[in-house]
N, C-alpha and C positions, 0 to 999 in steps of 0.2 A: 480855854473855851471847850465845851463839849464837842465830841466828834460827830458831826452831822454831814450828810450828803444832800446837797440841793440839786434836784433834777428839774431843770427849767423847761416848763411845757410851752412849746411854741403855739399852742392852740389859741393863745390870746395875743400873739405877736402881730405886728403890722406886716403883712406879707409883701407889701410894696417895698419894704425895707428889711426884708428877712435877713439877709447877709450881715447888714450893719447891726441889727438887733442881736443876733447870735454872737457876733464878735464883741459887742458891748457887754453882753451877759458873761461871756468867757473872761473878759478882762476884769470884770467886777467880782469874779470868784465863783461863778457857777461850776458845779462839779460834773454834771451830766446834762445832756440835752434830751428832753422827753418828747416823744412823738406819739400822739393819740390817733390811732387808725380806726375809723368807724365806717360801717358799710350801709347804714340806713335800715338794717334788718335786725341785727342783734341789739343795737341801740338806735334810738330815733334821731340820728344825725349822720351826715356823710362828710368825711374829711379827707384824709391824705392817704397816699399809697406809697409804694416803693420809690417812686421818683423823688418824693420829698426827702426820704432818707438819703438817697443818693446825692441830692442837692446839699443837704446838711453836711454830709460827709466831706464834700468839697470845701465847705466853709470852715469847719472846725475839726480839731483833732480830739475833742472831748468824747468820752463814751456816749453812744447814742442809745437811749433807753426807749424801746418801742413797745407800746401797749396795744395789742391786737383785740379790738372790740368788734369782731367780725364773725360771721358764720363760717364754718369749716376752715379755721385758721391753719390747720395742718397742711392745707394745699399751698400756702403762701410762704411757708418757712424759708425755703431756699431763695425765693425772690427777695425777701427782706434781708436775709443774710448776705446775698450777693450785692445788695444795694449799699451795705456798710453798717448794718445794725450791730451793736455790741451785745445787746441783750434783747430777748423777745419774751414778752409776758403774755400768757394766754389764760382764758377764764376756765375755772373749774366747771362753770354752769353749762357750757355749750360744747363739751368735748367728751364723749363717752370713752374714748381711748386716750385719756389725758396723759397717762404715763408714757405711752408710745410717742405722743407728740412732744413731750418734754425731752425724751431721749433723742428725738430727731433734731430738736433745737440744739442740744448739746453736740450732736454729731456733725452739725455744719459749723461748729466753732463759736456759737453764741451762748451767752449766759441764759439759762432757762429760768423764767419766773412764772409763778402761779398767782392768779387773781381771784378774789372773791368779792361779790357784790354785797351791799348792806343786808340783804335778806338771806344770805347763805351762811349757815352755821360753820364755825371755825373747824369743828371736828373732822369735816370732810377732807381737810388738808393732810391728815396724818400719813396716808399712804404715799404721798409724793414728796414729803419733806426731805428725804434722803438725796433727792436728785436736783432740787431747785437751789438757785443762787439767792433768790429773794421771794418773799410773799408780799403781794400788793393788796392791801386792804382798802377797798373803796370806801371813802368817807362821805360820798354823795352817791346818788343813783347815776350811773354813767350815761354820758351822751352830750352834755353841754358844759362849757366853761362858765365860771362865775356863780355856781350854785352854793347854797349855804351848807356849811359843815353839819353833819348829823351827830349830835353829842353822844348818842348811845354807842357809836362806833369805838369810843375810847375803851369801853369794856371788852369789845371784841379784839382790839389790839392786844390787850393784856392776855386774853385767852390764847391768841396766836403765839405770843411770847412764851407762855407756859407750855404749849404744845411743842414748840421748837426745842425748849430746854428738855422736856420729857423724852423727845426723840433724838436727843444728842445731835441736833442739826446746827449748822453754822449759818443758816439762812438769815439774811437781813430782812427786817420788816420795813416796807415802803408804804406810804399813805398818799392818797390822791383824792382831792375834792374839798374845796373850801379851806385850804391851808393858807393861813395868814400868820402875822406876828402874834395874834391872839390865840389861835387854835394850835399852832405848832407846839408850844411848850407842853400842853397836856398830852399830846400824842407822843412826844418825846419821853415823858415820864412813864407812859404806858408801855413803851418798848420800841417805838418806831425810831429808825435811824436814817431812813431815806425819805425825803420830802419833795413831793411833786407840787410845784406852784406855777400857776399861769397868770391869773389876774393880779395876784399880789406882787408879781415881778413886772410884767409887761404893761400893766395899767396903773402902776404905782404913781401917785401924783408927783413924786420927786424924781421919777425916772427909774430905769432898770437897775442901776447900781444901788440907788437908795432902797429899792425893794428887796434886793438880795441882802443888803446890810441889815435891814429891819428884821428879816427872818433870822439871820445869824445872831443878832443881838438879843433876840427873844429868849434864847436859852443860855445866856451867859450866867 
């Protein structure tokens, strides 16, 4: 079986049963827990803060993959690190001092990640590739769960893979947005190895375990 990492996004979880659903996902083979943090300014939605990271840290020992879709993310690095985040990913688009922010994330003991939106050219990543653990390519416009995958992003994933190779980086490529058993294989072929899925797991008609299995089976 190909080596893939499934980062299970709780954005589509039933929060009245969050502990149970995270434990079910872990038992079913989820690799990471993904937390989308939105502030209603950088993206048009408001979601979770450090307290949710702290809650998830008490529920699971899995790595907690935090995506900061907020203005001034550099102000909150220590809060999320203290809450138990394993990795913190920040956007290229909203941080003029991005290298400093990534160094800060590394300095507090978290894995630094860089994120690009669908409209952002891949070439802008070149200067930060030496310091990041992963590159998150958004395959929808960020803000809401359940959106439809943008097919043109497959080409961008390939461009990011080529940049990583050219810069002799070991960064993983992560994808987020509309990832299902149908879209995952083409992103895998393009170079992605970490897959964020929310609806495809927590809203799968067969349940959480069936959703995770369907994603893994899609790249056999």
